[in-house]
C-alpha positions in Angstrom: -8.5 95.1 122.0 -11.0 97.1 120.0 -10.1 99.9 117.7 -11.3 102.6 120.2 -9.3 100.9 123.0 -6.2 100.8 120.7 -6.7 104.4 119.9 -7.0 105.4 123.5 -3.8 103.4 124.3 -2.0 105.4 121.6 -3.0 108.6 123.5 -0.9 107.6 126.5 2.1 109.9 126.4 5.5 108.6 127.5 8.9 110.2 127.1 9.7 108.5 123.8 6.4 109.5 122.2 6.7 113.0 123.4 10.4 113.4 122.5 10.0 111.8 119.1 6.8 113.8 118.3 4.7 110.7 117.8 1.0 111.5 117.4 -2.0 109.3 118.1 -2.5 106.2 115.9 -4.6 107.9 113.2 -4.2 104.8 110.9 -6.8 103.2 113.1 -9.4 105.6 111.9 -9.1 104.1 108.4 -10.3 100.7 109.5 -12.8 101.9 112.2 -16.5 101.4 111.7 -18.9 104.4 112.0 -19.7 103.2 115.6 -16.0 103.0 116.4 -15.3 106.4 115.0 -18.1 107.8 117.1 -16.6 106.2 120.2 -13.2 107.7 119.3 -14.8 111.1 118.8 -16.5 110.9 122.2 -13.1 110.1 123.8 -11.5 113.1 122.2 -14.4 115.5 122.9 -14.4 114.4 126.6 -11.0 116.0 127.2 -9.5 119.4 126.7 -7.4 120.2 123.6 -4.0 120.3 125.2 -1.6 119.4 122.5 -1.1 119.3 118.7 -1.9 115.5 118.9 -5.4 116.3 120.1 -5.8 118.9 117.3 -4.5 116.4 114.6 -6.9 113.7 115.7 -9.9 116.0 115.9 -9.1 117.4 112.5 -8.7 113.9 111.0 -12.2 113.0 112.2 -13.5 116.2 110.6 -17.1 116.0 111.9 -19.3 119.0 112.7 -18.7 118.3 116.4 -15.0 118.1 116.1 -14.8 121.2 114.0 -16.9 123.1 116.5 -14.7 121.8 119.4 -11.6 123.0 117.5 -13.1 126.5 116.9 -14.0 126.7 120.6 -10.4 125.7 121.5 -9.2 128.8 119.6 -10.8 130.8 122.4 -8.4 129.5 125.0 -5.8 132.0 123.8 -3.1 129.3 123.7 -1.0 130.2 120.6 0.3 126.6 120.5 -3.2 125.3 120.0 -4.1 128.0 117.5 -1.0 127.2 115.5 -1.8 123.5 115.5 -5.3 124.3 114.4 -3.8 126.5 111.6 -1.7 123.6 110.6 -4.2 120.7 110.7 -7.5 122.5 110.1 -6.5 125.7 108.3 -10.0 126.4 107.1 -11.1 127.0 110.7 -8.7 129.8 111.4 -9.1 133.3 110.0 -6.1 135.3 108.9 -6.1 137.6 111.9 -6.0 134.7 114.4 -3.4 132.9 112.4 -1.2 136.0 112.3 -1.6 136.9 116.0 -0.8 133.3 117.1 2.3 133.3 114.9 3.5 136.6 116.4 2.8 135.3 119.9 4.8 132.1 119.1 7.8 134.1 117.9 7.6 136.4 121.0 7.7 133.3 123.3 10.6 131.5 121.7 
């Protein structure tokens, strides 16, 4: 399997991965070629940001496109996504958004 195929396989969520809070295999990014990184980026950009795992992977790639996608994802109003972006890409979230997403998280506990 290629590195992008292995990365995509790590994105498949099962009960154990969900329950144990296991993210995508970001270690693969360290050994990926620029072409493979671009392929992984395309995989991530082709789907909605639904979970902290997506945010973590997009932030790890840290390209202009992934940063723009994370900023756009802040507009969904999902406090879980905003909090994940605050955690994995804090420079992309202003203080007002960070505060409002934390308040919303507390109110929804």
